[in-house]
C-alpha positions as CSV (number, residue, x, y, z in Angstrom):
1,X,-25.5,-24.1,53.9
2,X,-25.2,-25.6,57.4
3,X,-23.2,-27.7,59.8
4,X,-23.5,-31.5,60.0
5,X,-21.8,-33.9,62.4
6,X,-20.9,-37.5,61.8
7,X,-18.7,-39.9,63.8
8,X,-16.1,-42.1,62.2
9,X,-13.6,-44.4,63.7
10,X,-11.3,-41.6,65.0
11,X,-14.0,-39.3,66.4
12,X,-16.4,-36.6,65.3
13,X,-16.0,-35.1,61.9
14,X,-17.7,-31.8,61.2
15,X,-18.9,-31.0,57.6
16,X,-19.5,-27.6,56.2
17,X,-22.2,-27.7,53.5
18,X,-23.9,-25.7,50.8
19,X,-26.8,-26.3,48.6
20,X,-27.0,-27.0,44.9
21,X,-28.6,-24.0,43.3
22,X,-30.3,-23.2,40.0
23,X,-29.6,-19.9,38.2
24,X,-27.4,-18.2,35.7
25,X,-23.6,-18.4,35.3
26,X,-21.2,-16.2,33.4
27,X,-17.6,-17.3,32.6
28,X,-15.4,-14.3,32.5
29,X,-11.8,-13.2,31.9
30,X,-10.5,-10.6,34.2
31,X,-7.8,-8.1,33.3
32,X,-6.8,-4.5,34.0
33,X,-6.5,-1.7,31.4
34,X,-6.4,2.0,30.8
35,X,-9.2,4.3,29.8
36,X,-8.2,6.2,26.6
37,X,-10.0,8.3,24.0
38,X,-11.0,6.5,20.7
39,X,-9.0,9.1,18.8
40,X,-6.1,10.9,20.4
41,X,-4.0,13.3,18.3
42,X,-0.5,14.5,19.2
43,X,0.0,18.1,17.8
44,X,3.5,19.0,17.1
45,X,5.5,21.5,15.0
46,X,7.7,21.1,11.9
47,X,9.7,24.2,12.5
48,X,12.0,25.3,15.3
49,X,11.7,28.5,17.3
50,X,10.4,30.2,20.4
51,X,6.8,30.1,21.5
52,X,5.6,33.6,21.1
53,X,1.8,33.2,21.9
54,X,-0.4,30.5,23.4
55,X,-4.1,30.4,22.5
56,X,-5.2,27.1,24.2
57,X,-4.8,25.5,27.6
58,X,-5.7,22.3,29.4
59,X,-9.4,21.3,28.8
60,X,-9.8,23.9,26.1
61,X,-12.4,22.9,23.5
62,X,-11.0,23.5,20.1
63,X,-12.2,23.2,16.5
64,X,-10.3,21.9,13.5
65,X,-8.1,24.7,12.2
66,X,-8.2,26.7,15.4
67,X,-5.0,28.5,16.3
68,X,-3.4,26.9,19.3
69,X,0.1,28.6,19.5
70,X,2.4,30.8,17.4
71,X,6.1,30.4,17.0
72,X,8.1,33.6,16.5
73,X,8.1,34.0,12.7
74,X,10.7,36.8,12.4
75,X,13.6,34.6,11.2
76,X,11.3,32.9,8.7
77,X,10.1,36.3,7.3
78,X,13.7,37.3,6.8
79,X,14.4,34.1,4.9
80,X,11.3,34.7,2.8
81,X,12.6,38.1,1.8
82,X,16.0,36.6,0.9
83,X,14.6,33.9,-1.3
84,X,12.2,36.4,-2.9
85,X,15.2,38.6,-3.8
86,X,16.9,35.6,-5.3
87,X,13.8,34.9,-7.3
88,X,13.8,38.4,-8.7
89,X,17.4,38.1,-9.6
90,X,16.8,34.8,-11.4
91,X,14.0,36.4,-13.4
92,X,16.3,39.2,-14.4
93,X,18.8,36.6,-15.6
94,X,16.2,35.1,-17.8
95,X,15.5,38.5,-19.4
96,X,19.3,39.0,-19.9
97,X,19.6,35.5,-21.5
98,X,16.7,36.2,-23.8
99,X,18.3,39.5,-24.9
100,X,21.6,37.7,-25.6
101,X,19.7,35.1,-27.6
102,X,18.1,37.9,-29.7
103,X,21.5,39.5,-30.3
104,X,23.0,36.1,-31.4
105,X,20.1,35.6,-33.8
106,X,20.8,39.1,-35.3
107,X,24.4,38.1,-35.7
108,X,23.4,35.0,-37.6
109,X,21.3,37.1,-39.9
110,X,24.2,39.5,-40.6
111,X,26.6,36.6,-41.2
112,X,24.1,35.0,-43.6
113,X,23.8,38.3,-45.6
114,X,27.6,38.6,-45.8
115,X,27.9,35.0,-47.0
116,X,25.4,35.6,-49.8
117,X,27.2,38.7,-50.9
118,X,30.5,36.8,-51.0
119,X,29.0,34.0,-53.0
120,X,27.7,36.4,-55.6
121,X,31.1,38.1,-55.9
122,X,32.7,34.7,-56.4
123,X,30.3,33.9,-59.2
124,X,31.1,37.3,-61.0
125,X,34.8,36.8,-60.6
126,X,34.6,33.3,-62.1
127,X,33.0,34.8,-65.2
128,X,35.6,37.6,-65.5
129,X,38.5,35.1,-65.2
130,X,37.0,33.1,-68.0
131,X,37.1,36.3,-70.2
132,X,40.6,37.2,-68.9
133,X,39.3,40.4,-67.4
134,X,40.8,39.6,-63.9
135,X,43.7,37.5,-62.7
136,X,43.2,34.0,-61.1
137,X,44.6,35.5,-57.9
138,X,41.5,37.7,-57.5
139,X,39.3,34.6,-58.0
140,X,41.2,32.8,-55.2
141,X,40.5,35.8,-52.9
142,X,36.8,35.6,-53.6
143,X,36.8,31.9,-52.8
144,X,38.6,32.5,-49.4
145,X,36.1,35.2,-48.6
146,X,33.1,32.8,-49.2
147,X,34.7,30.2,-46.9
148,X,35.3,32.8,-44.2
149,X,31.7,34.1,-44.3
150,X,30.4,30.5,-44.2
151,X,32.4,29.9,-41.0
152,X,31.0,33.2,-39.6
153,X,27.5,31.9,-40.1
154,X,28.2,28.7,-38.3
155,X,29.8,30.6,-35.4
156,X,26.8,32.9,-35.1
157,X,24.4,29.9,-35.1
158,X,26.4,28.4,-32.3
159,X,26.1,31.6,-30.3
160,X,22.3,31.3,-30.7
161,X,22.4,27.8,-29.2
162,X,24.5,29.0,-26.3
163,X,22.0,31.9,-25.7
164,X,19.1,29.5,-25.7
165,X,20.8,27.2,-23.2
166,X,21.4,30.2,-21.0
167,X,17.7,31.0,-21.2
168,X,16.8,27.4,-20.1
169,X,19.3,27.6,-17.3
170,X,17.9,30.9,-16.1
171,X,14.4,29.6,-16.3
172,X,15.3,26.6,-14.2
173,X,16.9,28.9,-11.6
174,X,13.6,30.8,-11.5
175,X,11.7,27.6,-10.8
176,X,14.2,26.7,-8.1
177,X,13.8,30.2,-6.5
178,X,10.0,29.9,-6.7
179,X,10.2,26.6,-4.8
180,X,12.3,28.2,-2.1
181,X,9.8,31.1,-1.9
182,X,7.0,28.6,-1.6
183,X,8.9,26.7,1.1
184,X,9.6,29.8,3.0
185,X,5.9,30.7,2.9
186,X,5.0,27.3,4.2
187,X,7.5,27.6,7.1
188,X,5.9,30.9,8.0
189,X,2.5,29.2,7.9
190,X,3.8,26.4,10.1
191,X,4.8,28.9,12.8
192,X,1.0,28.9,13.5
193,X,0.2,25.7,15.3
194,X,-3.4,24.7,14.5
195,X,-5.7,22.0,15.7
196,X,-6.2,19.2,13.2
197,X,-9.5,18.0,14.7
198,X,-12.4,19.0,16.8
199,X,-11.8,18.0,20.4
200,X,-10.6,18.8,23.9
201,X,-7.0,19.6,24.8
202,X,-6.0,17.0,27.4
203,X,-2.3,17.8,27.5
204,X,-0.2,20.9,27.0
205,X,3.6,20.4,26.9
206,X,4.9,23.9,26.2
207,X,5.0,27.2,28.0
208,X,5.1,30.8,26.7
209,X,8.7,31.7,25.7
210,X,9.8,28.1,25.5
211,X,12.1,27.1,22.5
212,X,11.1,24.1,20.6
213,X,13.5,22.3,18.2
214,X,12.1,20.3,15.3
215,X,14.6,17.7,14.1
216,X,13.9,14.1,12.9
217,X,10.8,14.0,15.2
218,X,8.3,16.8,15.7
219,X,8.1,17.8,19.3
220,X,4.8,17.3,21.0
221,X,3.1,20.6,22.0
222,X,-0.5,19.5,22.7
223,X,-2.5,16.3,22.9
224,X,-6.1,16.5,21.7
225,X,-8.9,14.0,22.5
226,X,-11.3,14.1,19.6
227,X,-14.3,12.8,21.5
228,X,-14.7,12.2,25.2
229,X,-18.2,10.9,24.9
230,X,-17.2,7.7,23.2
231,X,-14.1,6.2,24.8
232,X,-12.4,2.8,25.2
233,X,-10.4,0.7,27.6
234,X,-7.2,-0.9,26.3
235,X,-6.5,-4.1,28.2
236,X,-4.0,-6.9,27.9
237,X,-5.3,-10.4,27.9
238,X,-3.1,-13.4,28.5
239,X,-2.5,-15.8,25.6
240,X,-4.2,-18.6,27.6
241,X,-7.5,-16.6,27.6
242,X,-7.4,-14.8,24.2
243,X,-9.1,-17.6,22.3
244,X,-12.2,-17.1,24.5
245,X,-12.4,-13.4,23.7
246,X,-14.6,-12.5,20.6
247,X,-15.8,-9.3,19.0
248,X,-19.0,-7.7,20.5
249,X,-18.7,-9.7,23.7
250,X,-20.2,-7.9,26.8
251,X,-17.7,-6.4,29.2
252,X,-18.0,-4.5,32.5
253,X,-15.3,-2.6,34.4
254,X,-14.8,-0.6,37.5
255,X,-12.5,2.4,38.2
256,X,-11.1,3.5,41.5
257,X,-12.6,7.0,41.0
258,X,-16.1,5.5,41.4
259,X,-16.0,2.7,43.9
260,X,-19.1,0.4,43.8
261,X,-20.1,1.5,40.3
262,X,-19.8,-0.7,37.3
263,X,-19.6,0.5,33.7
264,X,-20.7,-1.5,30.7
265,X,-19.1,-1.9,27.3
266,X,-18.4,-4.2,24.4
267,X,-15.3,-5.7,22.8
268,X,-14.7,-3.6,19.7
269,X,-11.2,-4.9,18.7
270,X,-9.0,-7.9,19.4
271,X,-5.6,-7.0,18.1
272,X,-3.5,-9.8,16.5
273,X,-0.1,-8.4,17.4
274,X,1.4,-10.0,20.5
275,X,3.2,-8.2,23.3
276,X,6.1,-10.0,25.0
277,X,6.8,-8.6,28.5
278,X,9.4,-10.7,30.4
279,X,8.4,-13.8,28.4
280,X,4.7,-13.3,29.1
281,X,2.7,-13.1,25.9
282,X,-0.4,-10.9,26.0
283,X,-2.8,-9.5,23.4
284,X,-4.5,-6.1,23.4
285,X,-8.3,-6.1,23.6
286,X,-10.2,-2.9,23.2
287,X,-13.5,-2.4,25.0
288,X,-15.6,0.5,23.7
289,X,-18.1,2.2,26.0
290,X,-20.3,5.3,26.1
291,X,-19.1,8.2,28.3
292,X,-22.0,10.6,27.8
293,X,-21.6,12.0,31.3
294,X,-17.9,12.5,30.7
295,X,-17.2,11.2,34.2
296,X,-14.4,8.8,33.1
297,X,-11.2,10.6,32.2
298,X,-8.3,9.5,30.0
299,X,-5.6,7.5,31.9
300,X,-7.8,6.0,34.5
301,X,-7.1,2.4,35.5
302,X,-9.9,0.0,34.8
303,X,-10.5,-3.5,36.2
304,X,-12.2,-5.2,33.3
305,X,-14.4,-8.3,33.3
306,X,-15.1,-9.9,29.9
307,X,-18.1,-12.2,29.7
308,X,-16.9,-15.1,27.5
309,X,-19.9,-17.5,28.0
310,X,-23.3,-17.5,29.7
311,X,-25.6,-20.2,31.0
312,X,-29.1,-19.6,32.1
313,X,-31.3,-21.8,34.4
314,X,-28.6,-24.3,35.1
315,X,-27.6,-26.2,38.3
316,X,-24.5,-24.9,40.0
317,X,-22.3,-25.8,42.9
318,X,-19.7,-23.8,44.8
319,X,-16.2,-24.4,43.6
320,X,-15.2,-25.4,47.1
321,X,-17.3,-28.5,46.7
322,X,-15.2,-29.7,43.8
323,X,-12.0,-29.3,45.9
324,X,-13.2,-31.5,48.8
325,X,-11.6,-34.9,49.2
326,X,-12.7,-37.3,52.0
327,X,-10.3,-40.2,52.7
328,X,-12.0,-43.5,52.2
329,X,-15.1,-42.1,50.5
330,X,-15.3,-43.2,46.8
331,X,-18.2,-43.3,44.4
332,X,-19.8,-46.6,43.6
333,X,-18.0,-48.2,40.6
334,X,-21.2,-49.0,38.9
335,X,-22.5,-45.5,39.1
336,X,-19.2,-44.1,37.7
337,X,-19.4,-46.5,34.7
338,X,-23.1,-45.9,34.0
339,X,-22.6,-42.1,34.1
340,X,-20.2,-42.2,31.1
341,X,-21.8,-41.6,27.7
342,X,-20.6,-41.5,24.1
343,X,-20.7,-37.7,24.3
344,X,-18.2,-37.8,27.2
345,X,-15.9,-40.1,25.2
346,X,-15.9,-37.8,22.2
347,X,-15.2,-34.9,24.5
348,X,-12.3,-36.7,26.2
349,X,-10.8,-37.6,22.8
350,X,-10.4,-41.3,23.7
351,X,-8.7,-40.8,27.0
352,X,-9.8,-42.7,30.1
353,X,-12.6,-41.0,32.2
354,X,-11.1,-38.2,34.2
355,X,-12.3,-36.2,37.2
356,X,-11.8,-32.6,38.0
357,X,-8.7,-32.6,40.3
358,X,-8.5,-30.3,43.2
359,X,-6.4,-27.2,43.4
360,X,-3.8,-26.8,46.1
361,X,-5.1,-24.9,48.9
362,X,-4.8,-21.2,48.2
363,X,-3.0,-18.9,50.6
364,X,-5.2,-16.9,52.9
365,X,-6.5,-13.9,51.1
366,X,-5.6,-15.2,47.6
367,X,-8.3,-14.3,45.1
368,X,-9.2,-16.9,42.5
369,X,-9.3,-15.6,39.0
370,X,-12.6,-15.7,37.2
371,X,-13.0,-18.6,35.0
372,X,-10.4,-20.9,36.7
373,X,-10.5,-24.3,38.3
374,X,-8.0,-27.1,38.5
375,X,-7.9,-30.5,36.8
376,X,-5.9,-33.7,36.7
377,X,-3.5,-34.4,33.8
378,X,-5.3,-35.0,30.6
379,X,-8.4,-33.0,31.5
380,X,-9.9,-30.7,29.0
381,X,-8.5,-27.2,29.5
382,X,-11.8,-25.4,29.1
383,X,-15.5,-26.2,28.9
384,X,-17.4,-24.3,26.3
385,X,-19.9,-24.8,23.5
386,X,-18.4,-26.8,20.7
387,X,-18.5,-25.8,17.1
388,X,-21.3,-28.3,16.5
389,X,-23.4,-26.7,19.2
390,X,-22.8,-29.6,21.8
391,X,-21.9,-28.4,25.2
392,X,-18.5,-29.7,26.3
393,X,-17.7,-30.6,29.9
394,X,-15.0,-32.0,32.1
395,X,-15.2,-34.4,35.0
396,X,-15.3,-33.6,38.7
397,X,-16.3,-35.0,42.0
398,X,-18.6,-33.7,44.7
399,X,-19.7,-35.2,48.1
400,X,-23.4,-35.2,48.9
401,X,-24.5,-35.3,52.5
402,X,-27.3,-37.9,52.8
403,X,-28.6,-38.7,56.3
404,X,-25.5,-37.3,57.8
405,X,-23.2,-39.5,55.7
406,X,-21.0,-38.3,52.8
407,X,-21.6,-39.8,49.4
408,X,-19.0,-39.3,46.6
409,X,-20.5,-38.6,43.2
410,X,-18.6,-38.2,40.0
411,X,-20.2,-35.4,38.0
412,X,-19.8,-33.5,34.8
413,X,-19.1,-29.8,35.1
414,X,-19.2,-26.9,32.7
415,X,-18.3,-23.2,32.9
416,X,-17.4,-21.4,36.1
417,X,-17.5,-17.8,37.2
418,X,-14.8,-18.3,39.8
419,X,-17.2,-18.9,42.7
420,X,-19.8,-21.3,41.3
421,X,-19.5,-24.0,38.6
422,X,-22.1,-25.4,36.3
423,X,-23.3,-28.9,37.1
424,X,-24.4,-30.9,34.0
425,X,-26.7,-33.8,34.9
426,X,-27.7,-36.0,31.9
427,X,-31.3,-37.3,32.1
428,X,-30.0,-40.9,32.1
429,X,-27.6,-40.4,34.9
430,X,-28.1,-42.8,37.8
431,X,-27.5,-39.8,40.2
432,X,-30.0,-37.5,38.5
433,X,-32.4,-37.9,41.4
434,X,-29.7,-36.8,43.9
435,X,-28.2,-34.0,41.9
436,X,-31.1,-31.6,42.2
437,X,-31.7,-28.1,43.3
438,X,-31.5,-27.9,47.1
439,X,-29.3,-31.0,47.6
440,X,-26.6,-30.4,50.1
441,X,-22.9,-30.8,49.1
442,X,-19.9,-30.8,51.4
443,X,-17.7,-27.7,50.9
444,X,-15.3,-28.2,53.8
445,X,-14.5,-30.1,57.0
446,X,-13.4,-29.3,60.5
447,X,-11.4,-31.9,62.4
448,X,-11.7,-31.8,66.2
449,X,-8.9,-29.7,67.7
450,X,-8.2,-28.1,64.3
451,X,-9.0,-24.6,63.3
452,X,-9.3,-25.6,59.7
453,X,-12.7,-24.7,58.1
454,X,-11.8,-24.9,54.4
455,X,-11.9,-27.7,51.8
456,X,-9.9,-30.8,52.5
457,X,-6.6,-30.3,50.7
458,X,-6.2,-32.2,47.4
459,X,-3.1,-33.8,46.0
460,X,-1.0,-31.4,44.1
461,X,-1.8,-31.3,40.4
462,X,-1.7,-29.1,37.4
463,X,-4.3,-26.4,37.1
464,X,-6.8,-26.0,34.3
465,X,-9.4,-23.4,33.2
466,X,-12.9,-23.9,32.1
């Protein structure tokens, strides 16, 4: 860049310039996130009691099934003894019911024998009555005895059914007691808190002698990171930028613990569930990275930069050049009309040709977000590669400095990295000879007596992103 001086009707006007460059550009989305393990397991307990022993501490490397802590099992052991005694009692009840069933079956056998004897006696008495050897009253007595013995058989059979039902009830009670015994054994086993995975203890929430209460939700005792060599950054991306984020895109991030060092990763997940925070909609994007040196720790804050588009060997101009407006300096009408093409019309969707409007001057120290510029109403919100492979663009204006005089040129611009913007020059453009590498563009002005060195302020207008 450099300084140029020109004189207009009101006095000297000083221009600050830069050169059109050729190189690579990356459009990015910036966000912040948190470093987390890929798999993080919260270890709790399903039983209540007092922590009697601790076998793991912060940073302990553990294996799956390794004992981490023990809850006092005394109360659970007493409960096991109680339900075991109940089980023994239930089994004895089964034996008693089976004995009663055997006795009832024997009673049925006796009643059946008595009935058979009564029936034979009735038959003999019927023959004797026919020969007048006994009176009819004796025959009636035999008949009554048969009826009584028949009722006795039915009663004995009913007792057998009752005894069988008692056996079934006792056996069901045994199964119930067996389940209680099994549950008591499980509770005793649960007093031993074991690691479900191989990993590193990154959090311990209990102390020796502390009482833990398991109710509807198991209390957290430990947090284990399964693998600290492969980790991820969970970041929130604004809904306006989420359409530009795709799986396997390159990402870089920095952390405060290692200033000046950048870490590389790739987008491994774009979650579809939205998060609404004070009416701001964001989506979670997961960036996976390798942490073989285990320098990065869970919970670190990461400043993430997602590369959404890349251009190689393209012309580019400073964003400040697109914000400059010089009163009275307009591009030639013929040049503006000749620079339009059918591709531009299809990109604009039938709207009139538009130019990249200028952002309001940023407050001092304000940092532009990567991937942002401003545009007039109706301008395309982003410039990217279309589905058909054709590069899309929006319109803008820059001012070339030729022989100390500014010349306004309407241009087509592509992606931006927040500092430089891609300059698209069609081969048939009448300004193609001017828009070349090394050409000087105005990026700011200084009016005599003014301390201003930034771009000339533009009319207020809505902002857009490339």
